[in-house]
N, C-alpha and C positions, 0 to 999 in steps of 0.2 A: 567581589566581581558581580555586579548586577547586569544580568541577562535578560533581554526581551527576545522571547520566540514568536513569531506571528506565521499563522498557518491554519489550515483547516483542522477542527477537532470535534470528536464525538460530544453531542449535546445529550444524546440519550440517557448517559449515566448520570446527568445532572437535572432530568426533566422534572423532579420536584421543586428544587431549587429555581430553576428557570420557567416554571408553569408552563412547560411545553405543551402546545395542542396539537402538534403535528408529530406523525410517527417518523423520527429521523434516525431510526436502526440502520439504515443504508450507509449513513457517513460513518466509516469505521477509522481510518487514518490512524492505525495503531501505532505507526512509527513515530508520530507525534507524541501520542501518550507515552511511549516507552522512553524516548529521549528527554522529555520534560521530567519525567519522575526521576531518571538516572541522573540528570545533572543536579537536581535538587538534592540528591543524597551525598554530592561532593561537598567537602569542606570549603567554605568561602565562595560559594556560588549561590545567589539569591535569583531565582527563576520567576519571570513574570511571562503569562502567555496571552497574547490578543488573537481573538477569533470572532467570526461573524456567526450570529445564531438568529433563526426565526422567532424572535420574542418581541413582546410590546415596548420593552424598554431595556437599557443597558443593564447589566449585572456583573457585579464582583464576587468571586467564589474563592474561598482559599481551601484546596484538598492536596493531600500527599506533598506538603511542602511547596506548592505552586500557586502563585496569585493568578486566577484566571479572569480575564476582562472579556465577557460576552457581549460583543456589539450588536445591537439590533439591526437587522438587515432582512427585512420581509422581501416577498418575491417581488414586489412592483418596484423595489429600490434598483433593482438591476437596470431597469430602463432609465432612471433618472441618473443612475451613476454613468451608464453608457452616454447619455445625453451631455454630461458634464466632462466627459473624457477621464472619468474616474477620479476627478478633483474634490468630489463630496467626500468619499470614503478617504483620500489622502489627507485631506486637511483635518477631518474629525481624527484620525488616529494620529497625526503628527502632534496634535494638542495632547493627546493621551500621553504620548511619549515624552512630551515637555513635563509632564507631571511625574511620571516615573523616573526620568532623568537616568536612563541605563547607560552602562559603559560600552554596551556592544548590541547591536540588532541584527537579529538572524531571521529573515524571511524565507519561508519553506514553502516550495510549491509553486512553479512559474504558470501552473494552470490556474492560478488564483491571483489576485490582486497583491497579495502580501510582500513578494519580493520588491515590486514596484516601490511601495510605500517605505520599505526598508532603505533601499539605495537612494529614495530621495529625501531620506530624513537627515538632520544634521549630526547624526551619530556615526562612529564606526560600524560598517556593516558588512554582512556576506549573505549569500543565498544559498539554498539546496534545490538542485533540479530533480523533481520525481518524474511525472508524466510529461511528455514534452507536447505542449499545445499544438504547435504547428504541425507535428507529425499526425497528432490526432484528426486535426481538421483537414489536412490532405488525406488521410486514409479513409476518413468518413464522406469525402466530397462536399463538404460544406462550402458552399459558393456565396450564398446569400449573406446580406449584413445580420450578424447574429451576436450575441454576448461572446459565445466561444470564439467566433472570428475576431471580434475585437480584442480579447485576451491574447490570442495568437499574435496580433501586431504588436501588442503590448509586450509580450514576451521577447520579440525581437529586439525591442529598444532596451529591455531589461538586461539582455545577455550582451549586447554591445556596451552598456554604461557600467556593469557589475565588475568590480575589481577583483572579487574573491569568490569561487563557487564551489561548494561541497558537490562532488559527484557520488552518487550512490552504486554506481557500475562503471566498468569500461565502457560500456554500451553508450552512456551519456556522453561521455568526452568524445567519442568517435562521432556521435551524431551532431554533436555541437562544434566539431572542428571546423574552424573557418568563420563560425558565426560569432566568436567571442575571443576578446584577448585577455581575459581574466586569468587569475593564477587559480589552478585547479587543485583540490584537495580530494582525497579518496577516503571516503567514510561510509560504511554501508548503514543499512537500517538496523535499529536495535530491534530485538525480540524479547517480548515479556518474559520473565523469570519462570513463570508458572509452566511453559513449554520445556525449558531444560529440567524442571523439577517433576514433571509427571512421569509416574512409572509407565514404560512401553510394554505391552503385551506382545509375545512372539508367536503366541497360538491363536492366529486369526487369520482369516482370508478375506475379510470384508474390504472393500474397496471405498475410497473417499475422494470426493471432490469438493473444494471450499472455493466460493467466489461469487459475485453477483449473478443472477441468471439473466444473461444477456448474449446476443449473437456472438459477440467476439471472443467469448470464453470457449467456443468450439464444443459445446454441450451435445449437439444434434450428432456430431463426429463419435464423441464418447459414448453415446446410446447405441450407434451402430457398432463400435467395437464390443460394447457389452453383449449385444446379439451373437457376435462370433464366439466371445469368451463363453457364453451359456452353452454353446454346443460341446464344449469340454466340461462344464461344471454347471448343471442346471441350477443348482442352489447358489450360484454366485450372486453376491449382494452389493450394491453400488448407492453408497448414501451421499446426497448431495446437500451441503450446507450453504445457504445463502439466500438472502431475500431476492424477489421480482421486482426489478427496477419500475418504475411508475410507467415508462415508455417501452417496456418491453412484455406487456401481457400477450401480445400477438405471438411473439417468439415462445413464449412459455406454452401457450396454447398447441403450437407446432410440435413442441416436445411432448406434451401430453397425448396428442393424438398419434404420434409414431410409437410411443409405448404401448397403447391400445391396439393399434394395428399388428403389432409384432408380439403381442401379449408378454411385454416386458414388465407390466406392473409389479408382479411378485419378485423382481428383481432389483428394483429401483425404488428409492424412497427420497422424497424431497422433504427436507427437516426444516427449511426456513432459516430465519435469523437464530444465532446462538451468541451467548456471550463467551469470552475468551476463555474462561475455565472450561467451559463445557466443549468449545472447540479443540482445546489441547486435550481433553479426555477422549473426544472421538478419533483424535489422530492417534493417540496410544492404542486404541482399540482397533485400528486399522492395519491392513498389511502395507499399504503404499497410499501416497497422494498421487492423483492423476490431474494434469492441468493441461488439456489440448488446446491453448489459446491461439488466437490468429495473432496477436501481438501483445508484448509484455516489456516493462522497463527491468524492475527487479521485485518480482512478486514476493510479498510478505508470506504468502501461505507456503512458497517453497523454503523459505527460511525457517519458518514455525515447524514444518514437517521435519527438516534436518535436526532442529533443536530437540524435537521428541525423539529422533533416532528412526527416521523412517526413509526408505528410498522414494524417488520421486520419478515418476514417468510424466515427460512433458514434451511439448514441442519446441524445436529448435528455432526460436524466435527471440528478437531483440537481446535484452541481457540475460536470458534464461541460460545460454550455455556458459556463462560465467559463474553461476550458481551450482549447476547440476553437471558433476563430471561424468560424461558418459561412460558407462560400463564400471563405474567406481562407486559413486553414490546414488545413481538412478540410471535411466536411459533417456535420450533424445530421439524424437522421431519427427518427421517432416509435416508441416501443417496439411490436413486434409488427407493423410495417409492411415486410413482406418484400419487396414490390415496390419500396418507396421505397429500400430497403437495396440491393437489385440494381441500380436505376439509378444511385445514386451510385456504386457499385463501377464500374460499366460507364463512366459518365462519366469517371472517373479513367484507367480502363485504356485508353480509345479516345485520350486526350488526355495525351500525354507531357510537353508544355510545361506544361500546367496542374500536373500532379503536381509538376515541379520547383519552379513558382513557389511553390506551397503550401508545399512542403518547406522552401524556403529561408525564408520567413516564418516558419514554425514554428520552425525552428532559432534565429533571431534572437531570437524571443520567449522560447525556453527558455533561451537564454544569460542573457537579463535576468532571468528569474524562478526558474529552477531550478538553476543552476550550484551546486555546493556551497560555492564560496567565498563567494557572494553570501547564501545561505540562513545559512551559519555567522556571518558578519559581523552579519547581522540579529538573530539569536539572541543574540549576545555583547552587543550594543548593548540588548537587552531586560534581560539579565542586570545589565547595568552600571547601567541606569536603576533597577531595584527595588534594589539593593544601594546606590545613591547615596541613596535615600529610607529606609534603614536597614532594608530588608526589609518594611516596613509597606505 
């Protein structure tokens, strides 16, 4: 079975092969990394992955059983693509597909062009929905003509025309109800094996946040909660992993000023970007993961924390309640409830046995839901079902 996956893919690990001149560490999309690698390990599956990259010329790279096609897409191409109603990219990738001649094409992430390119190809196709662009545009109040606004409109077209959709969370299906008549399949994101295999320390009270440094992640609320927690434990330490997005320097400045004003600098460390092995190790050395986001679909960091065997304290938004079993594998609080967030952090810090038990349950659930071999087999079964029906 020859499979073409299309979606966003981290280019930073290939920076030497691609001669990258830009820092692309903020592009993580680990779900695509884990799925492509896991599928490539299955007998009888040949995996090709097509993605865009800020490079001067197209490049083909073979790595870990996967054929990667990095298609040049400099910043100015967005304007040309938008002007052509995305036909430039569609035509170019359709030509590449005809050379690969796959049995099935899988477009991942409707916040990008790839699902549109997949469903308009001449091959059996399906799409996976991750972030829902129409919801992002609505939440951010984007009204003027922009690339994201155009993608949101394209997303509506894709959802109407797609015959098969992989949903990574029940939240996705609930949100898309009434917008698509496609057949839905439930397959959650795969977590890299290193998270399952990393030894988890229980003798720690360090706190951890993982994510982009941006307003939507609720970091200011987290800093305010740490101020409350410090009243019980002056030595409490929160480590923050993740890069500052290019348009979020102002927000980062607000966070730093708050830390200075409240004398929180000894209690909070910004660690910046880390590779996946280092992230897994940091999770193992932490008492819990904290994610106070304003909105999430199915955060990879929660699945990764569960795989390591750590409880999660998060906000009750989007698909998070389908991942964190409140009171069993972690705690859920409302957005903006700083005192509630601090209370749940303190409850776990004060009760080591509770942390251990929640972490044990979380790991058991992660093995059942997020292990890459499980996700790969489920995905392959869907491909086989589609092909058995002639791709119709």
